[in-house]
SEDREN-313628 format. One line per 4 residues: number of its first residue (from 1); their letters; for each residue x, y, z of C-alpha. Coordinates in Angstrom, 3 decimals. Example, Ala and Ser with C-alpha at 12.3 -4.5 7.8 and 13.67 -1.06 7.14 Angstrom:
1> as> 12.300 -4.500 7.800; 13.670 -1.060 7.140
REM end
This chain:
1> msgf> 35.274 -17.498 -22.394; 37.194 -20.073 -20.391; 38.021 -17.419 -17.780; 34.346 -16.567 -17.416
5> lasl> 33.386 -20.216 -17.004; 36.181 -20.681 -14.485; 34.834 -17.811 -12.410; 31.531 -19.652 -12.155
9> dprr> 33.193 -22.685 -10.584; 31.560 -23.126 -7.126; 34.944 -24.034 -5.677; 36.309 -20.582 -6.565
13> vqwg> 33.329 -18.584 -5.356; 33.941 -16.920 -1.989; 30.594 -17.727 -0.421; 31.379 -15.962 2.832
17> aawy> 32.232 -12.682 1.135; 29.259 -12.964 -1.249; 26.851 -13.586 1.631; 28.284 -10.682 3.607
21> amhs> 27.931 -8.326 0.628; 24.303 -9.352 0.027; 23.503 -9.244 3.742; 24.916 -5.732 4.091
25> rilr> 22.972 -4.534 1.063; 19.533 -5.781 2.101; 19.920 -4.571 5.703; 21.430 -1.135 5.054
29> tkpv> 19.368 1.726 6.437; 18.788 5.218 5.159; 20.392 7.941 7.309; 17.955 10.555 8.529
33> esml> 20.553 13.257 7.874; 20.164 12.629 4.141; 16.540 13.701 4.411; 17.525 16.713 6.494
37> egtg> 19.912 17.879 3.801; 17.061 17.899 1.311; 15.028 20.568 3.078; 16.156 23.295 0.768
41> atta> 14.563 24.464 -2.439; 15.138 21.151 -4.165; 15.764 17.606 -3.053; 17.361 14.509 -4.516
45> hgtk> 13.979 13.817 -6.093; 14.037 17.081 -8.038; 11.508 19.823 -7.376; 10.316 19.878 -3.786
49> laqv> 6.706 19.062 -2.930; 4.545 21.958 -1.802; 4.193 22.311 1.992; 0.610 23.549 2.128
53> lttm> -1.337 21.031 4.234; -2.678 22.086 7.627; -3.837 19.859 10.482; -7.460 20.230 9.349
57> dlis> -6.509 19.141 5.817; -4.867 16.003 7.204; -7.904 15.227 9.373; -10.139 15.664 6.333
61> lgvg> -7.976 13.267 4.314; -8.016 10.659 7.085; -11.757 10.875 7.716; -12.594 10.855 4.021
65> scvg> -10.524 7.753 3.313; -12.313 5.811 6.083; -15.916 7.001 6.333; -17.137 6.331 2.779
69> tgmy> -17.483 2.554 2.688; -17.591 2.136 6.475; -20.707 4.196 7.071; -22.697 3.358 3.938
73> vvsg> -21.823 -0.328 3.466; -20.069 -2.029 6.406; -22.534 -0.987 9.116; -25.513 -2.681 7.473
77> lvak> -23.545 -5.755 6.406; -22.213 -6.498 9.905; -25.549 -5.710 11.594; -27.504 -8.171 9.459
81> emag> -25.105 -11.066 9.009; -22.904 -11.056 12.119; -23.662 -8.987 15.194; -27.179 -7.526 14.984
85> pgvi> -27.477 -4.316 17.057; -24.237 -5.440 18.699; -22.514 -3.899 15.675; -22.078 -0.883 17.963
89> vsfi> -19.814 -2.920 20.255; -18.054 -4.371 17.202; -17.159 -0.886 15.978; -15.854 0.102 19.429
93> iaav> -13.625 -3.001 19.640; -12.345 -2.408 16.113; -11.654 1.244 16.938; -9.555 0.271 19.966
97> asil> -7.546 -2.150 17.818; -7.078 0.558 15.171; -5.945 3.135 17.726; -3.175 0.745 18.832
101> sgvc> -1.702 0.865 15.332; -2.566 4.542 15.033; -0.446 5.602 18.019; 2.513 3.666 16.596
105> yaef> 2.067 5.460 13.283; 1.820 8.779 15.135; 5.116 8.207 16.954; 6.847 7.310 13.718
109> gvrv> 5.428 10.408 12.085; 7.193 12.438 14.779; 10.427 10.418 14.665; 10.805 10.788 10.905
113> pktt> 8.923 13.991 9.987; 8.950 15.802 6.657; 9.113 12.544 4.706; 6.949 10.953 2.044
117> gsay> 6.244 7.260 1.900; 4.607 6.387 5.223; 5.656 2.955 6.527; 8.102 2.578 3.624
121> tysy> 10.257 5.473 4.814; 9.910 4.487 8.461; 11.142 0.945 7.798; 13.937 2.201 5.486
125> vtvg> 15.324 4.326 8.315; 15.046 1.648 10.993; 14.846 -1.931 9.676; 16.582 -2.056 6.318
129> efva> 16.289 -1.631 2.574; 14.805 -5.020 1.671; 12.028 -4.822 4.242; 11.361 -1.218 3.230
133> ffig> 10.954 -2.181 -0.426; 8.712 -5.077 0.553; 6.441 -2.821 2.599; 6.406 -0.041 0.004
137> wnli> 5.586 -2.506 -2.754; 2.614 -3.810 -0.779; 1.423 -0.304 0.077; 1.289 0.321 -3.672
141> leyl> -0.844 -2.823 -3.992; -3.200 -1.615 -1.257; -3.709 1.828 -2.775; -3.950 0.432 -6.297
145> igta> -6.708 -2.002 -5.376; -8.425 0.566 -3.150; -8.581 3.031 -6.027; -9.936 0.442 -8.460
149> agas> -12.480 -0.779 -5.894; -13.614 2.782 -5.185; -14.136 3.456 -8.888; -16.081 0.198 -9.283
153> alss> -18.209 0.973 -6.207; -19.072 4.424 -7.556; -19.975 2.890 -10.896; -22.273 0.393 -9.122
157> mfds> -23.852 3.238 -7.112; -24.682 5.232 -10.252; -25.980 2.063 -11.875; -28.235 1.396 -8.872
161> lanh> -29.610 4.941 -8.913; -30.349 4.516 -12.643; -32.232 1.231 -12.016; -29.393 -0.805 -13.592
165> tish> -29.866 0.736 -17.033; -26.103 1.434 -17.293; -25.101 -2.204 -16.766; -27.784 -3.439 -19.191
169> wmvd> -26.573 -1.004 -21.848; -22.954 -2.156 -21.294; -23.918 -5.809 -21.732; -25.991 -5.132 -24.854
173> svgt> -23.527 -2.743 -26.499; -20.093 -3.930 -25.380; -20.756 -7.529 -24.411; -19.340 -9.697 -21.652
177> lngl> -15.990 -11.282 -20.988; -15.306 -14.549 -19.206; -12.819 -15.064 -16.411; -13.017 -11.580 -14.903
181> gkge> -13.107 -12.539 -11.250; -14.164 -16.042 -10.266; -15.193 -17.310 -13.667; -18.572 -15.604 -13.959
185> esyp> -19.516 -13.437 -16.899; -18.833 -9.755 -16.369; -18.921 -6.674 -18.517; -16.036 -4.208 -18.941
189> dlla> -16.871 -1.366 -16.571; -16.225 1.650 -18.784; -17.866 3.998 -16.264; -15.370 2.938 -13.590
193> lvia> -12.565 3.602 -16.074; -13.833 7.141 -16.695; -14.235 7.814 -12.964; -10.664 6.668 -12.217
197> iivt> -9.274 8.887 -15.005; -11.163 11.946 -13.737; -9.929 11.484 -10.166; -6.379 10.953 -11.444
201> iiva> -6.517 14.313 -13.234; -7.760 16.000 -10.048; -4.912 14.525 -7.995; -2.292 15.435 -10.620
205> lgvk> -3.430 19.077 -10.790; -1.952 19.855 -7.378; -2.214 18.892 -3.745; -4.151 22.013 -2.783
209> nsvg> -6.718 21.452 -5.515; -7.221 17.779 -4.652; -7.410 18.477 -0.912; -9.851 21.326 -1.530
213> fnni> -12.074 18.990 -3.545; -11.748 16.437 -0.741; -12.813 19.020 1.866; -15.912 19.990 -0.132
217> lnvl> -17.023 16.368 -0.393; -16.379 15.839 3.323; -18.577 18.833 4.206; -21.330 17.379 2.020
221> nlav> -20.889 13.979 3.679; -21.051 15.624 7.117; -24.294 17.392 6.213; -25.870 14.099 5.133
225> wvfi> -24.715 12.461 8.379; -26.390 15.220 10.421; -29.559 14.758 8.351; -29.554 10.993 9.048
229> miag> -29.186 11.631 12.786; -32.009 14.185 12.970; -34.447 12.491 10.574; -33.849 9.068 12.083
233> lffi> -34.887 10.216 15.552; -38.517 10.444 14.344; -38.642 6.748 13.374; -36.638 4.928 16.064
237> sgky> -38.189 2.257 18.288; -36.636 0.573 21.338; -38.427 -2.735 20.696; -35.741 -3.738 18.197
241> waeg> -33.200 -3.890 21.060; -35.466 -5.595 23.593; -35.902 -9.279 24.527; -32.360 -10.375 23.796
245> qflp> -32.226 -8.928 20.289; -29.230 -6.714 21.017; -26.803 -9.675 20.776; -28.695 -12.225 18.660
249> hgws> -25.529 -14.177 17.797; -23.759 -13.723 21.137; -20.278 -12.405 21.711; -18.848 -14.620 18.982
253> gvlq> -20.869 -12.654 16.451; -19.666 -9.387 17.984; -16.012 -10.443 17.679; -16.516 -11.687 14.132
257> gaat> -18.140 -8.373 13.313; -15.227 -6.498 14.918; -12.800 -8.211 12.528; -14.884 -6.932 9.610
261> cfya> -15.401 -3.478 11.145; -11.628 -3.102 11.512; -11.395 -2.650 7.745; -13.679 0.383 8.028
265> figf> -10.893 2.167 9.971; -8.170 1.377 7.432; -7.092 4.565 5.716; -5.595 6.726 8.446
269> diia> -2.149 5.756 7.140; -2.771 8.201 4.297; -1.930 10.925 6.825; 1.558 9.494 7.317
273> ttge> 2.319 9.772 3.570; 1.914 13.571 3.590; 4.791 14.419 5.950; 6.722 16.305 3.260
277> eakn> 3.650 18.350 2.305; 2.468 19.198 5.830; 3.314 22.604 7.249; 4.121 21.246 10.713
281> pnts> 4.364 17.433 10.588; 5.675 17.125 14.162; 2.305 18.071 15.618; -0.100 17.703 12.672
285> ipya> 0.455 13.999 12.001; -0.233 12.616 15.530; -3.165 14.965 16.088; -4.691 14.186 12.694
289> itas> -4.390 10.407 13.129; -6.008 10.484 16.568; -8.746 12.930 15.571; -9.665 11.060 12.381
293> lvic> -10.032 7.754 14.258; -12.241 9.373 16.922; -14.417 11.088 14.294; -14.822 7.853 12.328
297> ltay> -15.786 5.958 15.488; -18.396 8.587 16.353; -19.910 8.430 12.860; -20.014 4.627 12.752
301> vsvs> -21.539 4.183 16.218; -24.182 6.872 15.738; -25.250 5.602 12.315; -25.374 1.998 13.590
305> milt> -27.583 3.037 16.498; -30.071 4.809 14.208; -30.033 1.927 11.720; -30.718 -0.835 14.258
309> lmvp> -33.369 1.232 16.054; -35.270 2.000 12.820; -35.226 -1.446 11.186; -35.064 -4.999 12.622
313> ynai> -31.547 -6.318 12.152; -32.741 -9.252 10.013; -34.596 -6.883 7.642; -31.643 -4.590 6.880
317> dtes> -30.750 -4.215 3.197; -27.058 -5.077 2.785; -26.618 -3.276 -0.554; -27.760 0.199 0.530
321> plme> -28.852 0.010 4.191; -29.072 3.737 4.949; -31.189 4.530 1.894; -33.582 1.620 2.349
325> mfva> -34.174 2.239 6.081; -36.027 5.472 5.229; -37.945 3.744 2.401; -39.205 1.179 4.938
329> hgfy> -40.925 4.045 6.794; -42.274 5.724 3.635; -39.803 8.635 3.629; -38.820 8.393 -0.059
333> aakf> -37.283 11.854 -0.334; -34.653 10.886 2.235; -33.447 8.110 -0.063; -32.118 10.612 -2.608
337> ivai> -30.561 12.818 0.065; -28.696 9.815 1.470; -27.745 8.810 -2.094; -26.014 12.174 -2.519
341> gsva> -24.056 11.508 0.667; -23.201 8.012 -0.534; -21.776 9.328 -3.787; -19.789 11.993 -1.906
345> gltv> -18.513 9.461 0.633; -17.425 6.916 -1.976; -15.794 9.642 -4.079; -13.759 10.949 -1.167
349> sllg> -12.814 7.376 -0.267; -11.615 6.875 -3.853; -9.622 10.090 -3.608; -8.148 8.899 -0.319
353> slfp> -6.850 5.746 -2.011; -5.402 7.465 -5.071; -3.844 10.417 -3.228; -1.071 8.533 -1.325
357> mprv> -0.186 6.006 -4.055; 1.873 8.390 -6.241; 3.670 9.661 -3.150; 4.829 6.190 -2.127
361> iyam> 6.000 5.558 -5.710; 7.725 8.964 -5.678; 9.573 8.149 -2.447; 10.713 4.730 -3.675
365> agdg> 11.785 6.027 -7.081; 13.667 8.915 -5.470; 15.635 6.394 -3.424; 16.409 4.414 -6.576
369> llfr> 14.424 1.296 -5.623; 11.988 1.900 -8.478; 12.701 3.478 -11.849; 13.885 7.035 -11.255
373> flah> 11.732 8.703 -13.915; 8.756 8.023 -11.606; 10.189 10.545 -9.120; 9.781 13.510 -11.469
377> vssy> 7.938 16.399 -9.818; 6.215 18.979 -11.987; 7.429 22.505 -11.277; 3.965 23.813 -12.160
381> tetp> 1.728 21.593 -9.994; 4.445 20.580 -7.472; 3.142 16.996 -7.525; 4.784 13.726 -8.687
385> vvac> 2.932 13.948 -11.975; 4.550 10.910 -13.674; 3.745 8.689 -10.686; 0.181 10.061 -10.671
389> ivsg> -0.348 9.229 -14.336; 1.148 5.728 -14.090; -0.734 4.806 -10.907; -4.011 6.247 -12.199
393> flaa> -3.683 4.347 -15.483; -3.054 1.048 -13.679; -5.989 1.630 -11.307; -8.295 2.522 -14.195
397> llsl> -7.261 -0.602 -16.109; -7.859 -2.739 -13.021; -11.308 -1.265 -12.412; -12.193 -1.882 -16.060
401> lvsl> -11.309 -5.574 -16.080; -11.681 -6.962 -12.526; -14.934 -7.303 -10.608; -15.562 -5.376 -7.385
405> rdli> -15.859 -8.512 -5.254; -12.357 -9.701 -6.125; -10.906 -6.240 -5.570; -12.342 -5.964 -2.061
409> emms> -10.826 -9.289 -1.004; -7.265 -8.042 -1.626; -7.697 -4.538 -0.261; -6.415 -5.022 3.279
413> igtl> -3.459 -7.401 3.247; -0.865 -4.770 2.362; -2.164 -2.361 4.999; -2.180 -4.954 7.764
417> layt> 1.384 -5.920 6.888; 2.444 -2.274 7.078; 0.674 -1.830 10.446; 2.488 -4.876 11.807
421> lvsv> 5.896 -3.630 10.723; 5.326 -0.150 12.174; 4.502 -1.721 15.542; 7.678 -3.813 15.325
425> cvll> 9.754 -0.728 14.523; 8.399 1.205 17.495; 9.319 -1.674 19.800; 12.823 -1.813 18.366
429> lryq> 13.544 1.907 18.390; 12.424 2.685 21.921; 14.912 0.206 23.396; 17.969 0.960 21.252
433> pesd> 21.017 2.820 22.655; 21.505 6.484 21.897; 24.163 6.001 19.235; 21.819 3.873 17.145
437> idgf> 19.000 6.415 16.954; 20.979 9.612 17.268; 19.986 10.507 13.736; 16.383 10.867 14.775
441> vkfl> 17.301 13.449 17.415; 19.397 15.365 14.910; 16.497 15.401 12.523; 13.998 16.394 15.185
445> sqeh> 16.077 19.297 16.464; 16.806 20.418 12.866; 20.518 20.913 13.502; 23.687 18.927 12.821
449> tkkk> 25.663 17.754 15.810; 29.315 18.795 15.679; 31.864 16.232 14.579; 34.213 14.832 17.190
453> egil> 37.170 16.731 15.830; 35.287 20.029 15.998; 34.547 19.948 19.718; 37.979 21.252 20.750
457> adce> 37.661 24.152 18.349; 34.299 25.072 19.856; 35.724 24.894 23.372; 38.630 27.168 22.461
461> kevc> 36.269 29.617 20.852; 34.076 29.758 23.944; 37.033 30.159 26.309; 38.627 32.895 24.263
465> spvs> 35.426 34.876 23.683; 32.913 33.952 26.375; 30.698 36.926 25.657; 30.254 36.287 21.948
469> egee> 27.952 33.338 22.312; 27.585 33.081 26.059; 24.710 35.547 26.071; 22.666 33.018 24.161
473> fsgp> 22.809 30.681 27.165; 22.606 31.294 30.896; 24.006 28.319 32.778; 26.344 27.773 35.664
477> atnt> 29.604 29.656 35.530; 31.546 26.432 35.973; 30.879 25.478 32.379; 34.157 26.420 30.704
481> cgak> 33.805 24.512 27.471; 30.991 26.089 25.524; 27.333 25.244 25.607; 27.342 21.535 24.939
485> nlps> 25.352 20.721 28.075; 23.236 23.848 28.211; 19.780 24.298 26.708; 19.291 25.653 23.232
489> lgdn> 16.598 28.254 22.810; 15.823 27.317 19.186; 12.284 27.124 17.933; 12.415 23.369 17.499
493> emli> 13.003 22.777 21.195; 9.571 24.259 21.858; 8.123 21.111 20.240; 9.491 19.093 23.140
497> gksd> 8.664 21.482 25.914; 9.326 24.912 27.293; 12.945 25.882 27.458; 14.249 25.269 30.964
501> ksty> 17.641 26.693 31.763; 18.181 24.152 34.547; 17.989 21.113 32.307; 20.248 19.524 29.745
505> nvnh> 20.449 20.329 26.082; 18.259 18.284 23.707; 21.338 16.466 22.422; 22.451 15.378 25.889
509> pnyg> 21.661 11.738 26.737; 20.065 12.766 30.049; 17.871 15.424 28.454; 14.497 15.580 30.171
513> tvdm> 15.422 12.979 32.803; 17.952 14.610 35.153; 18.104 18.033 36.782; 21.419 19.520 35.701
517> ttgi> 22.041 21.479 38.896; 21.306 18.646 41.333; 21.731 15.483 39.277; 18.458 14.127 40.712
521> etde> 15.895 12.462 38.471; 13.044 14.746 37.604; 9.405 13.772 37.889; 8.670 15.294 34.496
525> seni> 10.406 12.324 32.859; 7.737 9.961 34.153; 4.630 9.377 32.150; 1.197 9.767 33.637
529> ylik> 0.569 6.013 33.818; 3.672 5.426 35.929; 2.705 8.242 38.295; -0.761 6.744 38.774
533> lkkl> 0.763 3.317 39.383; 3.055 4.765 42.060; 0.108 6.416 43.806; -1.857 3.165 43.670
537> igpr> 0.881 0.874 45.009; 2.611 3.340 47.317; 6.049 2.671 48.834; 5.907 -0.964 47.761
541> yytm> 6.406 0.171 44.153; 10.202 0.398 44.463; 10.436 -2.998 46.191; 8.323 -4.591 43.464
545> rirl> 10.409 -2.947 40.758; 13.638 -4.344 42.189; 12.229 -7.849 42.641; 10.840 -7.945 39.099
549> glpg> 14.094 -6.645 37.651; 12.481 -3.594 36.067; 14.864 -0.814 35.019; 15.205 2.439 36.908
553> kmdr> 14.968 5.888 35.431; 18.744 6.267 35.410; 19.283 3.043 33.456; 20.221 3.551 29.826
557> ptaa> 20.022 1.073 26.935; 23.238 -0.482 25.692; 24.158 -2.460 22.610; 23.570 -5.677 24.583
561> tght> 20.080 -4.679 25.773; 19.183 -3.450 22.292; 20.272 -6.796 20.828; 18.190 -8.601 23.465
565> vtic> 15.098 -6.620 22.487; 15.715 -7.324 18.799; 15.879 -11.081 19.401; 12.785 -10.977 21.633
569> vlll> 10.756 -8.995 19.071; 11.721 -11.441 16.307; 10.700 -14.426 18.455; 7.538 -12.586 19.491
573> film> 6.531 -12.101 15.860; 7.116 -15.789 15.043; 5.207 -16.962 18.131; 2.286 -14.662 17.413
577> fifc> 2.114 -15.936 13.841; 2.042 -19.565 15.066; -0.469 -18.714 17.799; -2.890 -16.935 15.444
581> sfii> -2.553 -19.696 12.856; -3.486 -22.327 15.427; -6.386 -20.243 16.769; -7.821 -19.848 13.258
585> fgsd> -7.089 -23.188 11.603; -7.257 -25.317 14.753; -10.426 -23.816 16.179; -12.251 -27.156 15.921
589> yise> -9.788 -28.850 18.255; -10.006 -25.946 20.709; -13.821 -25.948 20.669; -13.779 -29.695 21.333
593> qsww> -11.504 -28.981 24.327; -8.822 -31.413 23.257; -6.233 -31.551 26.045; -3.255 -31.149 23.737
597> aill> -4.826 -28.156 21.968; -5.582 -26.405 25.268; -2.080 -27.183 26.533; -0.501 -25.824 23.365
601> vvlm> -2.524 -22.596 23.553; -1.607 -22.084 27.212; 2.071 -22.770 26.469; 2.168 -20.259 23.616
605> vlli> 0.402 -17.617 25.730; 2.963 -18.121 28.502; 5.862 -17.842 26.029; 4.438 -14.660 24.513
609> salv> 3.948 -13.189 28.001; 7.506 -14.147 28.964; 8.948 -12.432 25.894; 6.945 -9.271 26.595
613> fvil> 8.184 -9.327 30.203; 11.812 -9.699 29.071; 11.351 -6.647 26.820; 9.796 -4.799 29.769
617> qqpe> 12.921 -5.470 31.834; 15.154 -3.645 29.354; 15.775 0.103 29.780; 14.130 2.500 27.340
621> npkk> 15.871 5.320 25.550; 15.298 8.530 27.570; 14.806 10.821 24.592; 11.509 12.666 24.664
625> lpym> 9.487 13.274 21.504; 6.449 15.511 20.917; 4.354 12.339 20.763; 5.195 8.868 22.040
629> apcl> 3.142 5.683 22.015; 2.037 4.887 25.591; 2.319 1.690 27.615; 5.289 0.077 25.917
633> pfvp> 5.733 -2.765 25.153; 2.078 -3.747 25.560; 0.485 -1.422 22.966; 2.758 -2.353 20.019
637> afam> 2.716 -6.038 20.991; -1.093 -6.157 21.067; -1.251 -4.243 17.775; 1.029 -6.886 16.222
641> lvni> -1.241 -9.656 17.516; -4.420 -8.064 16.136; -2.922 -7.302 12.723; -1.412 -10.788 12.301
645> ylml> -4.739 -12.367 13.279; -6.654 -10.295 10.719; -4.108 -11.080 7.996; -4.499 -14.811 8.564
649> klst> -8.300 -14.446 8.374; -8.036 -13.511 4.704; -8.926 -16.073 2.047; -6.459 -18.457 0.413
653> itwi> -6.902 -16.941 -3.058; -5.966 -13.561 -1.590; -2.700 -14.987 -0.242; -1.963 -16.586 -3.632
657> rfav> -2.451 -13.289 -5.451; -0.401 -11.579 -2.771; 2.427 -14.079 -3.357; 2.371 -13.386 -7.121
661> wcfv> 2.541 -9.631 -6.492; 5.464 -10.119 -4.094; 7.300 -12.286 -6.634; 7.061 -9.507 -9.227
665> gmli> 8.363 -7.076 -6.623; 11.333 -9.296 -5.812; 12.257 -9.431 -9.499; 12.253 -5.627 -9.633
669> yfgy> 14.252 -5.252 -6.422; 16.983 -7.817 -7.096; 17.112 -6.962 -10.796; 17.105 -3.163 -10.511
673> giwn> 16.570 -1.620 -7.083; 19.403 -3.197 -5.113; 21.984 -2.071 -7.716; 20.600 1.400 -8.411
677> stle> 19.518 2.614 -4.984; 20.928 5.880 -3.716; 22.722 4.086 -0.893; 24.399 1.703 -3.366
681> isar> 25.595 4.570 -5.548; 26.889 6.441 -2.499; 28.741 3.324 -1.314; 30.422 2.939 -4.713
685> eeal> 31.489 6.586 -4.716; 32.846 6.248 -1.188; 34.793 3.103 -2.122; 36.239 4.885 -5.145
689> hqst> 37.217 7.832 -2.980; 38.899 5.555 -0.456; 40.867 3.748 -3.156; 42.073 7.122 -4.459
693> yqry> 42.948 8.198 -0.922; 45.023 5.063 -0.275; 47.293 5.870 -3.225; 48.566 8.845 -1.234
697> dvdd> 49.072 7.024 2.060; 51.965 8.622 3.973; 53.587 5.360 5.126; 53.126 2.948 2.238
701> pfsv> 55.073 -0.295 2.925; 54.234 -1.635 -0.514; 56.171 0.911 -2.594; 57.910 -0.352 -5.679
705> eegf> 61.250 1.237 -4.693; 61.449 -1.016 -1.627; 61.259 -4.202 -3.621; 57.558 -4.909 -2.964
709> syat> 54.693 -5.026 -5.382; 50.945 -5.023 -5.025; 49.325 -8.455 -5.092; 47.555 -9.497 -8.210
713> eges> 43.830 -10.094 -8.235; 44.166 -13.826 -7.835; 46.739 -13.506 -5.063; 44.671 -10.973 -3.142
717> qenw> 41.601 -13.213 -3.321; 43.655 -16.155 -2.185; 45.149 -14.256 0.765; 41.815 -12.838 1.912
721> ggpa> 39.982 -16.083 1.392; 42.575 -18.227 3.212; 42.608 -19.321 6.820; 43.336 -16.950 9.682
725> edkg> 46.823 -18.385 10.329; 47.949 -17.666 6.744; 46.646 -14.117 6.958; 48.431 -13.574 10.258
729> fyyq> 51.706 -14.885 8.803; 51.256 -12.689 5.746; 50.754 -9.560 7.833; 53.702 -10.511 10.056
733> qmsd> 55.935 -10.672 6.978; 54.735 -7.268 5.889; 55.374 -5.746 9.321; 58.872 -7.268 9.469
737> akan> 59.676 -5.914 6.029; 58.429 -2.526 7.067; 60.610 -2.559 10.205; 63.755 -3.519 8.238
741> trts> 63.327 -0.705 5.724; 61.849 1.945 8.035; 64.717 4.431 7.607; 64.616 4.573 3.831
745> skak> 60.823 4.330 3.784; 60.286 7.407 5.893; 62.594 9.552 3.822; 61.035 8.504 0.528
749> sksk> 57.423 8.746 1.690; 57.868 12.130 3.315; 59.456 13.647 0.242; 56.965 11.959 -2.071
753> hkqn> 53.671 12.544 -0.302; 54.211 15.685 1.733; 52.081 17.911 -0.452; 49.257 15.388 -0.767
757> seal> 49.026 14.753 2.976; 49.056 18.485 3.745; 46.242 19.026 1.261; 44.179 16.228 2.822
761> iand> 44.729 17.567 6.336; 43.702 21.031 5.198; 40.518 19.635 3.691; 39.732 17.792 6.916
765> eldy> 40.198 20.972 8.916; 37.778 22.749 6.611; 35.246 19.947 6.963; 35.330 19.974 10.742
769> spe> 35.751 23.688 11.318; 33.057 25.204 13.568; 30.266 27.067 11.919
REM end
């Protein structure tokens, strides 16, 4: 007992070593090769998920998760209370802001394909374990609340169609409970509970079944949308847009409406959670994200135009605007047709919230950050059935007890946080040196790069038998050392472009940027925006580039430039947070044109612009992917700004609940996840292997026969924890002792460890032998 209490003495705790151990744990990243190794019949999670989703299935999932509430609820709410007919412009602005985050998601879907977990997996590979858990935990919150809110909204829709007889029966039969929400009386929503359970069963039955059900509802929703467009044309009137009624509240109302309309586009991140179940994630994910956003924008704008041309904006019904706009013109039959579309849209939106939640839990549990039994995959349905049941039960319980209004307020904070982090990761990755992101290229090309020790063996094989594998490549005859700088004709290279025998191999650092035969930069490496800029400016482009310090095409990122970008992105995030906070909470001072407020805003804008310009001066990594976010660093930086602004617009009670949820997550991570993650277990096994390996070291100066002994635990801690001079003197003593007894040491060690060292060398040769 006294020894245990002595170990707790702060004077004996090695704070430097403890901080380093914790720091290395929370910032460790998941190697992409570990996901590549799991592409066989089974993975570390158990049974592999079924790869059955096509591009059309992903588009259907993305559209269904967005269109439900956006078309039937948000359009009327924003038109009446914020923007009037200018809701059309609000939707366009919100769509542009959503596309900025969408292109970042699309690039990450290509960088880390065939994965489950969306932004959680992306951040685990790039940023670190702690941030990944934090994002994954909040994605679970988003999907959990979205599912409960969808079930409550469907229950309210059925209650409205039944003239509120369901709610009256609940109050009379079951009674009311206090404190559910903001203190008002509310009844337990048993119908929402039943709806959530039914949808959970559908999702657990299999991905193909749930996606098929989703596609049927989307077709029904599409038919109702076409009916609204055609039937509404007979009742429209241009007078509702005339005489300044298009922007009744000015541009401030349009921008306020855009912040609300942005939430109608949240949901496309469901596509990024299906990477392991998509047939071809490299192309399906970016196409599906872009197509779903464009389809949603088209639906929102068209419905808003019909709505504001049929009914004056101040007479729009906020509860069910599309149903009541036909009632206002006496077309009662259309009300029930639109009601069918509303039920289909809300159901598919509910399915879109519940579908990705078990997959995020499955990914986190498979990595050991959550309890591993949640990663069990049913061999019959090929779905994470335990995660489906647990998440569906929690969502059903939440929909039973919490009111719809409170659920909606917390729906977006986790998503906006995930969008922000994805934008940060894209900025970081595109400016890192090749060695730091080489794993992504290995994963993309679906092949392992040879180890360093295996290169000589490959060269000898090529020299000795040039015909055996030389027919697979056709390069210059001067290449005498294999095909390391010649193009591979594998199927995966076709994702990047047509195979060109005059260019470098995909694993070469100059791949896609330099002509191999001439060494001159190729025009194909330039993006279309840079080509247009060159045509616009002309010969002055190169002079301007030199004066501004912009990098050339031959410049490559280094560890120093990557570190510079990391520091700039961190400062950029902090500055944007301060800037958005001041814009929101100090708006009164800005509107009063206080000199210090204006000066502070201008100063922060200049600092943000300077940081973006410093990032622009750093060279990008030349690797080409099937899809890359355009206009770096401006697109990810603006996406960060928009997402941070919208997060800070949320209510205070939402942030308090968010803080409670995060506190529970931190207890789980530091109590379980950090000690049971797959990376932690692998590190322990590697340390054990190294300690076993050191026992058979060939030249061991600490052998007992030579009069030396291993240091005790206390002595080793004292030596390692002491000052640098003591450690240097200690090592000098060891080296002197080794020099004095070198003759006897060599003879003893060689005779003692000859067999062990030969066995280890043989194993190494087997590990690095060419395939």
